DOFILO-489183 format. One line per field, with one value per residue (C-alpha): residue number from 1; chain; z, x, y. Coordinates in nm, 4 decimals. Each point is the difference from the previous one (the first is absolute). Example, Ala and Ser with C-alpha at 12.3 -4.5 7.8 and 13.67 -1.06 7.14 Angstrom:
resi	c(1 2);
chain	c(A A);
Z	c(0.7800 -0.0660);
X	c(1.2300 0.1370);
Y	c(-0.4500 0.3440);
//
This chain:
resi	c(1 2 3 4 5 6 7 8 9 10 11 12 13 14 15 16 17 18 19 20 21 22 23 24 25 26 27 28 29 30 31 32 33 34 35 36 37 38 39 40 41 42 43 44 45 46 47 48 49 50 51 52 53 54 55 56 57 58 59 60 61 62 63 64 65 66 67 68 69 70 71 72 73 74 75 76 77 78 79 80 81 82 83 84 85 86 87 88 89 90 91 92 93 94 95 96 97 98 99 100 101 102 103 104 105 106 107 108 109 110 111 112 113 114 115 116 117 118 119 120 121 122 123 124 125 126 127 128 129 130 131 132 133 134 135 136 137 138 139 140 141 142 143 144 145 146 147 148 149 150 151 152 153 154 155 156 157 158 159 160 161 162 163 164 165 166 167 168 169 170 171 172 173 174 175 176 177 178 179 180 181 182 183 184 185 186 187 188 189 190 191 192 193 194 195 196 197 198 199 200 201 202 203 204 205 206);
chain	c(A A A A A A A A A A A A A A A A A A A A A A A A A A A A A A A A A A A A A A A A A A A A A A A A A A A A A A A A A A A A A A A A A A A A A A A A A A A A A A A A A A A A A A A A A A A A A A A A A A A A A A A A A A A A A A A A A A A A A A A A A A A A A A A A A A A A A A A A A A A A A A A A A A A A A A A A A A A A A A A A A A A A A A A A A A A A A A A A A A A A A A A A A A A A A A A A A A A A A A A A A A A A A A);
Z	c(-0.5746 0.3604 0.2582 0.0009 -0.3917 -0.0895 -0.3381 0.0474 -0.1795 -0.2815 -0.1070 -0.2919 -0.1807 -0.2900 -0.3602 -0.2868 0.0075 0.3932 -0.1485 -0.3932 -0.2411 -0.2656 0.1477 0.2135 0.3498 0.0652 -0.1934 0.1813 0.2326 0.3364 -0.0403 -0.1808 0.2673 0.2695 -0.1772 -0.0739 0.3717 0.0420 -0.2059 0.2126 0.2975 0.1504 0.1165 -0.2049 -0.0901 -0.3181 0.0066 0.0631 -0.2550 0.0209 -0.3407 -0.3651 -0.2722 -0.1175 0.4007 0.1612 0.3019 0.1037 -0.1191 0.1383 0.3437 -0.0583 -0.0871 0.2848 0.2356 -0.2310 0.0703 0.3142 0.0544 0.3949 0.0748 0.1518 -0.0084 -0.3460 0.0168 -0.3368 -0.1975 -0.3520 -0.1800 -0.2882 -0.1459 -0.1481 -0.4501 -0.0164 0.2015 -0.2775 -0.2717 0.1053 0.0875 0.3097 0.2519 0.1495 0.2964 0.0463 -0.0472 0.2712 0.1871 -0.0703 0.0210 0.2762 0.1954 -0.2241 0.1564 0.3929 -0.1844 -0.0609 0.3032 0.1888 -0.2104 0.1664 0.3490 -0.0619 -0.0705 -0.2794 -0.0250 -0.1782 -0.2680 -0.3454 -0.2759 -0.3102 -0.2419 -0.2958 -0.3928 -0.2135 -0.2858 -0.2084 -0.1265 -0.1164 -0.3076 0.0915 0.0294 -0.3277 -0.1169 0.3348 0.1112 0.1421 0.1772 0.1959 0.1425 0.0762 0.2740 0.0854 0.1356 0.1028 0.2057 0.1193 0.1447 0.1410 0.2817 -0.0037 0.1366 0.2346 0.1477 0.0731 0.1437 0.2587 0.0399 0.0688 -0.2457 -0.2630 -0.3767 -0.2754 -0.3832 -0.2370 -0.2504 -0.1728 -0.0420 -0.2537 -0.2110 -0.0467 -0.1579 -0.2505 -0.3882 0.1814 -0.0917 0.2408 0.2810 -0.0325 -0.0368 -0.3372 0.0721 -0.0374 0.4123 0.2529 0.0153 0.0292 0.2460 -0.1306 0.0583 0.2918 0.1340 -0.0010 0.2700 0.2109 -0.0381 0.1045 0.3252 0.1229 0.1863 0.1121 0.1230 0.1074 0.2383 0.1134 0.1104 0.1774);
X	c(8.4201 0.1824 -0.1648 0.0788 0.0042 -0.3642 -0.0581 -0.1077 -0.3103 -0.1094 -0.2893 0.0065 -0.3623 -0.0265 -0.0910 0.0817 0.3919 -0.0252 -0.1947 0.2740 -0.3175 0.1386 0.2555 0.0532 -0.0464 0.3394 0.1115 -0.2453 0.2426 -0.1148 0.0552 0.3610 0.0540 0.0082 0.1719 0.3074 -0.0194 -0.0391 0.3149 0.2290 -0.0823 -0.3608 -0.2936 -0.2225 -0.3767 -0.1721 -0.2050 -0.3975 -0.1230 -0.3384 0.0516 -0.1933 -0.0129 -0.1620 -0.0598 0.0701 0.1269 -0.4424 -0.0087 0.3055 -0.0790 -0.3795 0.1230 0.2280 -0.2537 -0.2875 0.3557 -0.0545 0.3450 0.0332 0.3696 0.1743 0.3759 0.1476 0.4049 -0.0798 -0.2927 0.1043 -0.2465 0.0026 -0.2899 -0.0997 0.0283 -0.4131 -0.0629 0.2587 -0.1560 -0.3643 0.1190 -0.1127 0.1482 0.3558 -0.2048 -0.2229 0.3248 0.2085 -0.3766 -0.0421 0.4073 0.0247 -0.3369 0.2032 0.3600 -0.1903 -0.1473 0.3438 0.1233 -0.2550 0.0787 0.3162 -0.1045 0.0695 0.3408 0.0696 0.3425 -0.1090 -0.1865 0.1632 -0.2425 0.1058 -0.0424 -0.2821 0.1699 -0.0106 -0.1932 0.0677 0.2371 -0.1254 -0.1417 -0.3374 0.0158 0.1544 -0.2587 -0.0469 0.1354 0.3158 0.2505 -0.3743 -0.0383 0.3332 0.0139 -0.3645 0.1054 0.3151 -0.2581 -0.1578 0.3095 0.0789 -0.3121 0.0464 0.4098 -0.0901 -0.2848 0.2766 0.2013 -0.3030 -0.0856 0.3154 0.0276 0.2360 -0.0473 0.2196 -0.0074 -0.0194 -0.1709 0.4003 0.0046 -0.4010 0.1559 0.3105 -0.2405 -0.0751 0.0293 0.0485 -0.2353 0.1020 -0.0267 -0.4164 -0.2189 -0.2967 -0.1869 0.2592 -0.0470 0.0990 0.3344 0.1800 0.1869 0.3821 -0.1580 -0.1301 0.3294 0.1576 -0.3022 0.1325 0.3011 -0.0576 -0.2177 0.2088 0.2887 -0.2399 -0.2455 0.3234 0.0502 -0.3523 -0.0211 0.3933);
Y	c(10.1690 -0.0145 0.2350 0.3679 -0.0547 -0.0219 0.2087 0.3550 0.0680 0.1954 0.1634 0.2069 0.2735 0.1454 -0.0375 -0.1555 0.1021 -0.2118 -0.2757 0.0328 -0.0464 -0.1663 -0.1922 -0.3096 -0.0246 -0.0345 0.3318 0.2144 0.1941 -0.0061 -0.4114 0.0671 0.2571 -0.2580 -0.2849 0.2386 0.0389 -0.3707 -0.0568 0.2907 -0.2182 0.1695 -0.1277 0.1857 -0.2409 0.0493 0.2212 0.0396 0.2548 0.2254 0.1419 0.0298 0.1615 0.3054 0.1428 0.3135 0.0851 0.0385 -0.3387 -0.1806 0.0952 -0.1390 -0.3198 -0.0077 0.0025 -0.1827 -0.2213 -0.1033 -0.0282 0.1104 -0.0802 0.2787 -0.2373 0.0139 0.0378 0.2156 0.1823 0.1584 0.2511 0.1030 0.1531 0.3384 -0.0345 -0.0797 0.2841 0.2207 -0.1412 0.0632 0.3720 -0.0013 0.3054 -0.0365 0.1381 -0.3393 -0.1954 0.1640 -0.0982 -0.3439 -0.0704 0.1261 -0.1643 -0.3628 0.0970 -0.0247 -0.3796 -0.1113 0.1377 -0.2077 -0.3381 0.0827 -0.0282 0.4002 -0.0036 0.2952 -0.1773 -0.3166 0.1284 0.1612 0.1429 0.0089 0.3091 -0.0087 -0.1805 0.2659 -0.1360 0.2604 -0.1866 -0.3310 -0.0580 -0.0115 0.3996 0.0140 0.2626 0.1760 0.2937 -0.1469 0.2983 0.1233 -0.3955 0.0932 0.2726 -0.1525 -0.2952 0.2714 0.1638 -0.3167 -0.1551 0.3603 -0.0518 -0.4178 0.1259 0.2285 -0.1692 -0.3128 0.2787 0.0840 -0.2675 -0.1151 -0.2951 -0.1162 0.1446 -0.1364 0.1447 -0.2262 0.2153 0.0838 -0.3977 0.0617 0.2231 -0.1441 -0.2888 0.2523 -0.2066 -0.3206 -0.2403 -0.2695 0.1876 0.0404 -0.2856 -0.0369 0.2781 0.2856 0.1196 -0.2777 -0.1023 -0.2904 -0.2019 0.1437 0.3696 -0.0467 -0.2394 0.3871 0.1095 -0.3339 0.1036 0.3869 -0.1250 -0.2242 0.1702 0.1544 -0.2023 -0.2216 0.3587 -0.0382 -0.2927 -0.0259);
//
């Protein structure tokens, strides 16, 4: 690219929802986000990803340390984490403390600029086919509690927060929105997440 038009580096942190468990690489919401940005004339590069199915906040933080990635120049860092904390019945207080640490880590990856970090809310897995024999309402209430903490901690850290949870609830009953395991989401559903996140990211990158 011409001088002044270099791509903007991007790091996506999270769990199975960040890697798009069961979906193609190109269907991952973070990859779709970058593609949408470029389609509108932006310069967001495809993301580096530190994420794995099943990770809690503590496991993500440990994996970041183990990764040896010490960059401090990412133009954008995204974070989507917490569903496994809720699934394993970990406390809200623990989630708050560990998320606070992860947010500091994310901001450090962005060169200390919280204005280059975006957090997505936790999807409501209680509205997935996988949860057909679970207490869907209870799961939803707990997800809301975790997301309230996430939103408050983002505000405290000066980090953008995007609420995608209603999109995941709207997917209930639509088979094409879920992968073969009935728990994770297909490209069309993650496209909604990317589209909702795009204007927030574009504002951050201006």
